[in-house]
C-alpha positions in Angstrom: -2.1 22.1 8.8 -1.5 22.3 5.0 -3.4 20.0 2.6 -0.4 17.9 1.8 0.4 17.4 5.5 -3.2 16.3 6.1 -3.1 13.8 3.3 0.1 12.4 4.7 -1.4 12.2 8.2 -4.6 10.6 7.1 -2.7 8.0 5.0 -0.5 7.2 8.0 -3.5 6.9 10.4 -5.3 4.4 8.3 -2.3 2.5 7.0 -2.6 3.2 3.2 0.1 4.4 0.8 0.4 8.2 0.8 -0.9 9.4 -2.6 0.6 12.9 -2.1 -0.9 16.0 -3.6 -1.8 15.9 -7.2 -1.9 18.5 -10.0 -3.8 21.6 -9.0 -3.7 20.6 -5.3 -6.0 17.6 -6.1 -6.4 14.7 -3.7 -6.4 11.2 -5.0 -9.7 9.3 -4.6 -7.5 6.3 -3.5 -7.1 8.1 -0.1 -10.9 8.3 0.4 -11.4 4.7 -0.7 -8.6 3.5 1.7 -10.3 5.3 4.6 -13.6 3.8 3.8 -12.1 0.3 3.5 -10.3 0.7 6.8 -13.5 1.5 8.6 -15.8 -0.9 6.7 -17.7 1.8 4.9 -19.1 1.7 1.3 -16.2 2.9 -0.9 -18.4 3.7 -3.9 -19.2 7.2 -5.1 -17.6 10.5 -5.6 -15.0 12.0 -3.4 -17.5 14.4 -1.7 -19.8 11.4 -1.1 -17.0 9.4 0.4 -15.9 12.3 2.6 -19.5 12.8 3.8 -19.8 9.1 4.6 -16.5 9.1 6.6 -17.4 12.2 8.6 -21.0 11.1 9.4 -19.8 7.6 10.3 -18.1 9.3 13.3 -21.3 11.1 14.1 -19.8 14.4 13.2 -21.7 17.1 11.2 -20.9 17.3 7.5 -21.1 20.8 5.9 -21.2 20.4 2.1 -21.0 24.2 1.8 -17.6 24.1 3.5 -16.2 20.7 2.9 -16.7 20.0 -0.8 -17.6 21.6 -4.1 -21.1 20.3 -4.6 -22.8 23.5 -3.6 -20.6 25.9 -5.6 -22.2 27.7 -8.6 -20.4 25.4 -11.1 -21.2 22.3 -9.0 -17.5 21.8 -8.6 -15.5 19.0 -9.9 -15.7 16.4 -7.2 -13.4 18.3 -4.9 -12.9 18.1 -1.1 -11.6 21.2 0.5 -8.9 21.7 3.1 -11.8 22.0 5.7 -13.2 18.8 4.4 -9.9 17.0 4.9 -9.7 18.4 8.4 -13.2 17.0 9.1 -12.1 13.6 7.7 -9.0 13.6 10.0 -11.3 14.5 13.0 -13.6 11.6 12.0 -10.7 9.2 11.7 -9.4 10.2 15.2 -12.9 9.5 16.6 -13.4 6.3 14.7 -10.0 5.0 15.9 -10.8 5.7 19.6 
């Protein structure tokens, strides 16, 4: 599934407006905040922190080396990868069950 499709699917699953894909394939932080709010999680922090919070809330493993940019040589920007979005969707599926 492409990044844009995952964003659309996640937004639909949690009932938030679809932020779409931003410039440079970026994902809006609003999506992560919306997911956190939907499941009663703390919505403060960077996008990688929110992604990790969402995934671990579903008792799924979080791999920062695959799911976000924090462990890249540059430290990244605050980016969540396609694999990270896939992990968030899996977490949402589990949290909704």
